[in-house]
Backbone as CSV, one residue per row, in Angstrom:
resi,resn,N_x,N_y,N_z,CA_x,CA_y,CA_z,C_x,C_y,C_z
1,MET,0.833,-1.184,0.000,0.000,0.000,0.000,0.879,1.249,0.000
2,ALA,0.555,2.196,-0.807,1.317,3.437,-0.928,0.626,4.543,-0.142
3,ILE,1.462,5.463,0.350,0.939,6.598,1.104,1.369,7.896,0.422
4,THR,0.787,8.997,0.871,1.084,10.301,0.280,2.401,10.843,0.829
5,ILE,2.875,11.910,0.210,4.112,12.545,0.650,3.959,13.096,2.071
6,GLY,2.786,13.634,2.377,2.543,14.159,3.722,2.600,13.068,4.772
7,GLU,1.997,11.932,4.469,2.010,10.794,5.401,3.429,10.241,5.555
8,ALA,4.145,10.165,4.440,5.523,9.675,4.483,6.391,10.619,5.313
9,ALA,6.233,11.906,5.091,7.007,12.898,5.847,6.728,12.768,7.338
10,ALA,5.471,12.602,7.696,5.108,12.454,9.104,5.738,11.197,9.709
11,GLN,5.691,10.096,8.973,6.297,8.848,9.460,7.802,8.990,9.666
12,LEU,8.452,9.727,8.784,9.907,9.870,8.825,10.366,11.000,9.740
13,GLY,9.445,11.868,10.122,9.803,12.994,10.977,10.530,14.108,10.238
14,VAL,10.214,14.262,8.958,10.800,15.339,8.145,9.660,16.101,7.481
15,GLU,9.990,17.216,6.887,8.995,17.999,6.136,8.875,17.434,4.713
16,ALA,7.728,17.630,4.105,7.498,17.135,2.742,8.500,17.722,1.757
17,HIS,8.875,18.989,1.956,9.824,19.619,1.019,11.186,18.918,1.069
18,VAL,11.522,18.319,2.209,12.782,17.582,2.318,12.737,16.355,1.406
19,LEU,11.625,15.644,1.426,11.480,14.466,0.557,11.519,14.874,-0.913
20,ARG,10.902,15.990,-1.252,10.954,16.471,-2.638,12.395,16.805,-3.039
21,HIS,13.112,17.443,-2.114,14.510,17.796,-2.399,15.354,16.539,-2.589
22,TRP,15.185,15.569,-1.714,15.939,14.317,-1.853,15.671,13.684,-3.210
23,GLU,14.422,13.714,-3.638,14.075,13.163,-4.949,14.738,13.993,-6.051
24,HIS,14.677,15.311,-5.924,15.238,16.211,-6.934,16.743,15.982,-7.143
25,VAL,17.484,15.741,-6.052,18.937,15.568,-6.165,19.332,14.116,-6.450
26,GLY,18.362,13.224,-6.513,18.651,11.843,-6.872,18.952,10.921,-5.712
27,ALA,18.730,11.390,-4.486,18.980,10.545,-3.319,17.796,9.627,-3.027
28,LEU,16.647,9.910,-3.630,15.433,9.136,-3.382,14.701,8.942,-4.704
29,THR,14.280,7.724,-4.951,13.531,7.412,-6.167,12.078,7.156,-5.784
30,VAL,11.194,8.027,-6.245,9.779,7.943,-5.879,8.959,7.657,-7.130
31,HIS,8.063,6.690,-7.009,7.164,6.364,-8.112,5.978,7.321,-8.087
32,ARG,5.361,7.476,-9.244,4.201,8.369,-9.347,3.022,7.611,-9.952
33,ASP,1.837,8.052,-9.559,0.639,7.440,-10.124,0.309,8.100,-11.469
34,ALA,-0.785,7.710,-12.069,-1.171,8.217,-13.389,-1.392,9.733,-13.387
35,ASN,-1.729,10.285,-12.245,-1.957,11.729,-12.135,-0.694,12.492,-11.743
36,GLY,0.416,11.793,-11.585,1.673,12.443,-11.237,1.928,12.594,-9.748
37,TYR,1.032,12.059,-8.912,1.225,12.156,-7.476,2.293,11.150,-7.014
38,ARG,3.107,11.587,-6.109,4.150,10.712,-5.565,3.510,9.611,-4.730
39,LEU,4.055,8.405,-4.882,3.579,7.256,-4.113,4.725,6.708,-3.266
40,TYR,4.519,6.669,-1.984,5.532,6.171,-1.054,5.095,4.807,-0.550
41,ASP,5.681,3.769,-1.158,5.389,2.408,-0.702,6.477,1.977,0.280
42,HIS,6.419,0.744,0.727,7.372,0.231,1.717,8.819,0.413,1.253
43,ASP,9.100,0.081,0.001,10.477,0.172,-0.506,10.986,1.618,-0.526
44,VAL,10.136,2.554,-0.934,10.540,3.957,-0.971,10.746,4.479,0.450
45,LEU,9.879,4.071,1.375,10.050,4.486,2.774,11.356,3.948,3.352
46,GLU,11.695,2.718,3.027,12.962,2.155,3.505,14.147,2.911,2.905
47,GLN,14.050,3.251,1.632,15.100,4.049,0.986,15.208,5.406,1.680
48,ALA,14.084,6.028,1.989,14.083,7.322,2.675,14.676,7.194,4.074
49,ARG,14.389,6.110,4.769,14.981,5.890,6.096,16.496,5.759,5.998
50,THR,16.963,5.127,4.945,18.403,4.999,4.733,19.017,6.369,4.472
51,VAL,18.367,7.164,3.630,18.853,8.526,3.366,18.913,9.303,4.680
52,LEU,17.855,9.222,5.453,17.781,9.943,6.725,18.911,9.518,7.660
53,LYS,19.146,8.229,7.770,20.207,7.740,8.663,21.583,8.194,8.171
54,LEU,21.819,8.106,6.874,23.100,8.546,6.327,23.306,10.046,6.550
55,ARG,22.235,10.831,6.450,22.334,12.264,6.739,22.643,12.482,8.219
56,GLN,22.009,11.686,9.074,22.218,11.824,10.517,23.651,11.507,10.928
57,VAL,24.314,10.620,10.205,25.707,10.287,10.554,26.703,11.186,9.842
58,GLY,26.196,12.190,9.115,27.083,13.214,8.598,27.357,13.233,7.112
59,LEU,26.725,12.373,6.344,26.954,12.407,4.901,26.154,13.539,4.266
60,SER,26.769,14.226,3.321,26.065,15.238,2.539,25.141,14.521,1.553
61,LEU,24.229,15.253,0.947,23.349,14.605,-0.033,24.104,14.008,-1.216
62,PRO,25.123,14.687,-1.765,25.886,14.027,-2.826,26.569,12.735,-2.336
63,GLU,27.053,12.755,-1.095,27.665,11.546,-0.530,26.617,10.454,-0.330
64,VAL,25.426,10.843,0.115,24.339,9.877,0.292,24.007,9.230,-1.040
65,THR,23.859,10.055,-2.061,23.528,9.524,-3.388,24.593,8.539,-3.852
66,ALA,25.850,8.891,-3.662,26.944,7.991,-4.058,26.969,6.746,-3.186
67,ALA,26.700,6.902,-1.891,26.725,5.748,-0.976,25.592,4.773,-1.262
68,MET,24.542,5.251,-1.904,23.415,4.384,-2.246,23.505,3.876,-3.681
69,SER,24.648,4.083,-4.282,24.868,3.647,-5.652,24.706,2.133,-5.769
70,PRO,24.138,1.683,-6.864,24.038,0.231,-7.067,25.418,-0.422,-7.209
71,LYS,26.410,0.381,-7.577,27.771,-0.134,-7.704,28.412,-0.123,-6.323
72,LYS,28.598,-1.303,-5.761,29.073,-1.432,-4.382,30.423,-0.762,-4.162
73,SER,31.330,-0.860,-5.094,32.658,-0.270,-4.903,32.578,1.249,-4.780
74,ALA,31.690,1.876,-5.538,31.517,3.332,-5.442,30.942,3.704,-4.087
75,ALA,29.970,2.937,-3.640,29.359,3.182,-2.327,30.394,3.014,-1.219
76,GLN,31.184,1.964,-1.298,32.200,1.709,-0.278,33.244,2.819,-0.231
77,GLU,33.608,3.352,-1.372,34.603,4.424,-1.431,34.119,5.661,-0.666
78,VAL,32.868,6.014,-0.876,32.294,7.175,-0.181,32.243,6.927,1.317
79,VAL,31.796,5.759,1.706,31.670,5.441,3.128,33.046,5.380,3.788
80,ARG,34.016,4.799,3.115,35.378,4.759,3.679,35.943,6.170,3.869
81,ALA,35.699,7.038,2.908,36.172,8.425,3.017,35.502,9.120,4.196
82,LYS,34.215,8.883,4.409,33.513,9.497,5.544,34.045,8.942,6.862
83,ILE,34.323,7.658,6.910,34.899,7.051,8.119,36.230,7.712,8.440
84,ALA,37.078,7.886,7.436,38.388,8.525,7.641,38.220,9.953,8.149
85,ALA,37.272,10.681,7.579,37.038,12.063,8.016,36.542,12.099,9.456
86,LEU,35.643,11.197,9.806,35.131,11.146,11.178,36.223,10.749,12.166
87,GLU,37.057,9.788,11.777,38.161,9.380,12.659,39.127,10.539,12.883
88,SER,39.387,11.306,11.841,40.245,12.480,11.978,39.615,13.500,12.917
89,GLU,38.327,13.699,12.777,37.616,14.636,13.660,37.666,14.158,15.108
90,VAL,37.510,12.863,15.312,37.583,12.303,16.676,38.961,12.558,17.272
91,ARG,40.012,12.323,16.478,41.375,12.578,16.973,41.547,14.046,17.346
92,SER,41.065,14.920,16.505,41.166,16.354,16.763,40.404,16.735,18.026
93,ARG,39.226,16.209,18.188,38.422,16.502,19.386,39.087,15.942,20.636
94,GLN,39.685,14.759,20.513,40.369,14.165,21.660,41.570,15.020,22.064
95,GLN,42.300,15.539,21.089,43.419,16.431,21.390,42.928,17.700,22.082
96,ALA,41.795,18.209,21.636,41.223,19.405,22.259,40.838,19.122,23.709
97,ILE,40.249,17.973,23.946,39.862,17.600,25.309,41.096,17.463,26.189
98,THR,42.130,16.813,25.680,43.374,16.643,26.434,43.969,18.003,26.785
99,PHE,44.013,18.893,25.818,44.553,20.229,26.046,43.731,20.977,27.094
100,LEU,42.414,20.956,26.944,41.560,21.680,27.884,41.650,21.107,29.292
101,ARG,41.735,19.789,29.393,41.909,19.181,30.719,43.210,19.659,31.350
102,HIS,44.254,19.718,30.542,45.539,20.175,31.069,45.442,21.627,31.543
103,THR,44.801,22.483,30.749,44.725,23.894,31.138,43.933,24.072,32.434
104,VAL,42.929,23.239,32.664,42.166,23.310,33.904,43.047,22.938,35.097
105,GLU,43.910,21.957,34.897,44.744,21.456,35.992,46.091,22.165,36.093
106,CYS,46.470,22.908,35.081,47.792,23.545,35.044,47.907,24.624,36.119
107,ARG,49.052,24.663,36.757,49.270,25.654,37.819,49.683,27.004,37.250
108,HIS,50.032,27.043,35.976,50.440,28.303,35.342,49.220,29.096,34.890
109,ARG,49.321,30.390,34.944,48.209,31.259,34.551,48.152,31.443,33.035
110,TYR,49.300,31.522,32.389,49.347,31.762,30.948,50.019,30.595,30.242
111,LEU,49.544,30.304,29.014,50.036,29.155,28.262,51.549,29.184,28.072
112,GLU,52.110,30.373,27.780,53.540,30.447,27.482,54.404,30.177,28.727
113,GLU,53.802,30.168,29.910,54.559,29.885,31.129,54.709,28.386,31.381
114,CYS,54.005,27.577,30.624,53.999,26.130,30.853,54.522,25.408,29.615
115,ALA,55.552,24.608,29.805,56.135,23.858,28.683,55.120,22.901,28.062
116,ASP,54.299,22.259,28.883,53.292,21.331,28.354,52.240,22.071,27.526
117,CYS,51.799,23.205,28.026,50.819,24.003,27.264,51.423,24.451,25.935
118,ALA,52.667,24.898,25.993,53.348,25.336,24.772,53.446,24.189,23.769
119,THR,53.680,22.987,24.260,53.749,21.814,23.386,52.412,21.595,22.688
120,PHE,51.321,21.701,23.430,49.990,21.565,22.827,49.785,22.612,21.737
121,VAL,50.179,23.834,22.030,49.979,24.922,21.075,50.786,24.693,19.816
122,TRP,52.041,24.306,19.956,52.914,24.137,18.793,52.615,22.868,18.009
123,ASP,51.984,21.860,18.634,51.662,20.616,17.929,50.405,20.726,17.085
124,SER,49.665,21.798,17.231,48.407,21.856,16.473,48.560,22.390,15.110
């Protein structure tokens, strides 16, 4: 059974214009009835849920479209690149946390007075 764009949007927790945009950029393939109305069946809803999840984990719409490519190697390439970018971000955030923890515990008032603080500054 197919549902309308409004019903699909409500089920997915997005606005209808978001689903139209996803379709427009090629991230979502929606079938239409004889009158041109969009039909959201189980398969289209599952595809939309996948798009939504990929967006939630940080993929851009072009990355989502590529990650959903029927060609597995192309999809894997995009996902591997996103994993590498996220891992780099995690490392950067961890360094920031380490630095901030040190500054909270450091007995020096200014960064240049502490060799450890200076090391953090120069390593970035």
